N, C-alpha and C positions, 0 to 999 in steps of 0.2 A: 496362397490362402489369404483371405481378407484380413487386414490389419485389425486388432481387436479394439473394441471400444473402451476408452479410458475415462475416468472421472477424477477430478481434483476439487478439493474444498479448502478454501482459505478462511479460517475463522479470525477475522481481524478484529481490531479495536473499535472500528466504526461500521464495518459491513462484513457480512458473511458472502463469499462469493463461490458459486459452483461453475465449473467448466467440464464439458463432455465432448470428447472428440476422438479422432483417430489420427496417428502419426504415419503418414506415408512418404516414403523417400526423404524423410527428414523434415517434412512440411506438415503443419497442423491442419486438419480439416475439422473445424468446429462444427458440432451438431447442436449444442445447447449451451446457453449461458443464462445464469441467474444471479441477481445481486439484491440482497436485503439489508437495508440499514437498521441495525440492531443497536449500535452504540454500546458495546459492553465496555468500552474504555471510559465512558462517563458515569460508570455505575459500580465503582469501587467505593466502600464505605471508609470511615476514618481508621479502621483497623486493617485496612487492605483486603477485605472480603468482597467478593462479588455479591451484589444484592440478589436476593432470591428472585425478584421479578424480572431483573435482567437475565439471570440464568434461565428461567423458564422461557423468556423470548428467544434466547439463543437456541434452546433444546427444541421449541416449536418450529423454528426455522429449519433445523437439522432433520426434523421429521418430515417436513414438506420435502426437502432435498432427498431424503432417503426413498421417497416414493418415486421420485423422477429417476433414481439411479438403480431401482429394484432389479431391473434386468442386467445389470453389468456385475460380473464376477467380483466378489470381495477382494480377491487378489489383483484386481484391475482398478482399484480404488486406493486413492491416498488422500489423506486429510492432515492439514497442518493448522497449529494454533500459534498465536505470535504474542506480543508484548502484554496485553492485558492478562492473559493467563500466565504468562510468565511471572507477572506481579502478584496475581491473586493468590492469597493465602489458602483459600478453600478451592483451589484449581482442581484437585483430585476428584472432588464430588461432580463437578461438571464434566471432566473428561471421562470419567467412568460411564456416566450417563450417555454422553456422546457417542462413545465407542459402542455401547448396547444398542443404540438407535441406528448407527451406520453399518454395523456389522463388520467393522474393520478397525485397526488401531488409529488413534488420533496422536500424531507426533507433535509434541511441544518443542518447537525449534529454538535453538539459540538465535541471538540477534545476528551473529555472524553468519550462521547457517541460512538463516532467512535472507540475508544480504546476498549470499552466493545464488540462492535460488532465484531471486529477483533478477540478478545479472544474467542468469541463464535463460530466464523467460524473456527479458529484452533482446538479448542477442540472437536468440532462436527465431525471432519474428522479424529481424532485420536481414537485409540481403547480405551474403558473404563478404566480409571486408577485412582488412588489416588495420583500420582506423583505430586509433586510440580513444577510448570512451570514457566519460564520467557519467555514471547513472545515479540519480537521486529519487529515493522513493519516501516521501513524507506521508506516513500513515497516521493513524489516530493517536498512539502513544508512543511511537518510535519512528525514527528516521534512518534509513539505510543508505549508505554512500558507497559506490563501487568504483574501482579503477580497472580497466582491462583493455586488451588489445583484441579486436575481432570478438570471437567466442571465448577467449582465454581470459579468465579473471586473474588479476594480479594482487589485489588487495581490497578487503571490505571492511567497513566498520558499521556498528549500530549504535545510535544514540537516544536516550530516553526523552525525546521531545516529539510532539506531534499536534495535529490539529485539535483533537478532542482535548488532550492534556492541556494545551495553552489556551484554548478557549475557556476552559474552566478556571485556568489559573489566573488569567488576565482580563477576560471579557465575560465572566460568569453572569453579571447582571445585564448583559446585553450592550452595554456603553462601549462606544468605539471612539477614542480619542488619541491624540498625538502622543500624549505622556504613556499611555498604556502600550501603544505600538512601540515607542522607544524602549520601554522596560522589557516587553516581550522580545524584541530583537536582541537586546543586550544579554539577557539571560540565555536565549537560545545559542548566541555566539560563544557565550562562556562554557556552557556545556559541550557544544560541538568542538571547541579547542582541546578539551581534555581528552577527546577520543580521536583526534585527527593524526597522531603520530605515525600509523601505518601509511598515510596518504601524504606525508609531508613533503616529499620530493616528487609527487606524482605529476605527469603532464598529460594533457588530453588534446584532441583535436575537436571532438563533438560532444556535447551535453544532452543527456536524454532524461526527461522526467517521467517516472513510471507511477501509475496507480492513480488513486482518487483526487488526492489534493492538487497535483499538477494538472490532471484533466479538468477539474473543476475550475481552476483559475484560467486555464486556457479557454474553456467555454464561455466563461464570463467575459474575457477580453474579445473573443470573437463576436459575442452578442453586441459588444461596444464599437464594432466595426473594424477590429484589427484582424490580421490574418489568422486563419484557423491553423490548429495544431502546433503552436509555439507560444513561448513567453519571452519577452525581451525585458531587459533591465527598465527601459523608459516606461513601458506599458504596465509592468509589474507595479512600480512605485506610483504611477498615475491611478491604479485600482486601489492601492493603500490610501491614497488621498481621497478618492471617492468615498471609501468606507469611513474615513475620519469626517468628512463632509455630511454624511449621512447622520452620524453621531450615535446611531442605535441600530441594533440589527433588525428591528421592526421597521425601519424607514429605508432599509437598503433598496435601491432602485434597479437592482441587477436583473436583467432580462435573462431567461434561461437558466437561472440558479434553481436547482430543485429545492424544494422547501425544506427538506430534512438536512440540507447543507447549510441552511442559514445560520443556526446557532454555532457553527464551527468554522464558518468562513474567516472569521477574524484571527482565529488560532492558525489556520492554514496558510493564510497571506503573511503573518508575522513571522512564521518559520520559513517559508520560502524566501522572504526578503533577507532573513539572517543567513540562509544559504547562499544567496546571491552575493551578499556583502563578503562573507568568509571566504568564498572562492573567487570573488571578483568576476562573476559570470556576466556575460552580456546577452547571451542568448540561449535558450533551451528548447528542444524539440520534444513533443510529447509521443512517448513510445507506445506501441500497441500491446506489447508483452508486459507481463507483471509477475507477481508471485505464483499465482495459479498456474500460469503457462509454464513457468520453470519447474513446479511440482509435476506437471503432466510430462514434460520432456525427461525429467529425472526418473519418473516411473517406468516410462518406455524404455530408457536405458538399462534399468535394472532388471526388466523383463527379458531384454535382449541378453543380458549377462547370464541370466539363469536358463537361457536357451528356449524361452517361450516364443511363440510366433510374434513376429512384429510385422513389418510391411511386407 
């Protein structure tokens, strides 16, 4: 019997991502991917409510995605929402409408559950290995950090720092200077420090960066002539100096940077620098897997557990 078509949707703080595929013999065969930059994380008002305009942007995106997955059984869909909706006081209004549009539950995952799914997504798309891994996912309003060996997760933490939140907090007027980067780095490290207890004695052999911020930084470095698919400490801090030299997001010379990332690149780079400093990292590889992949593999496993057809 043919493996069922599965769909996952990640309602993130910066983007909403759709993944459709089949899992056959433990391998993902992707049939469709979509990404829309909605930036819900930049649309919380002073009272912590998601602005109506942003809510409608998100719901419109989900309506488009609902059309793309209309042929997939509701039991073969899984949708997760992350940090912005964890924070939003009016999240229930959004979640109820999202569920009605998509025809399936929308799971508001905890930071720790999000981290576990990220690790599952990253490890599922890597070759089988017993290597010890540190996985870092800098999102729009939260950063997840995981330690594991091969596909086995050992510890995971979630910290409320991210590219959108830090861009708003430190670079909201578009100005990029050394003082602001120093303040952003210091505040990010201070918050990271309060969440690091589960990882305090962790060791690793390889470091992987998952999702948008790591990918955007890696692409900017590749456009500047550095090797693709990686971030090194020297190149990361050279990129930070480039941003400082530009002085303003409107003057960024970065080739290959998608225009919608321009407002948040300062926040993303400052958080990445803080992570490199906190963990004394020298090198990071860009992972192909991310939260949406982990959600899809987790859905596949739950269907197998219930006795539904898999591969």
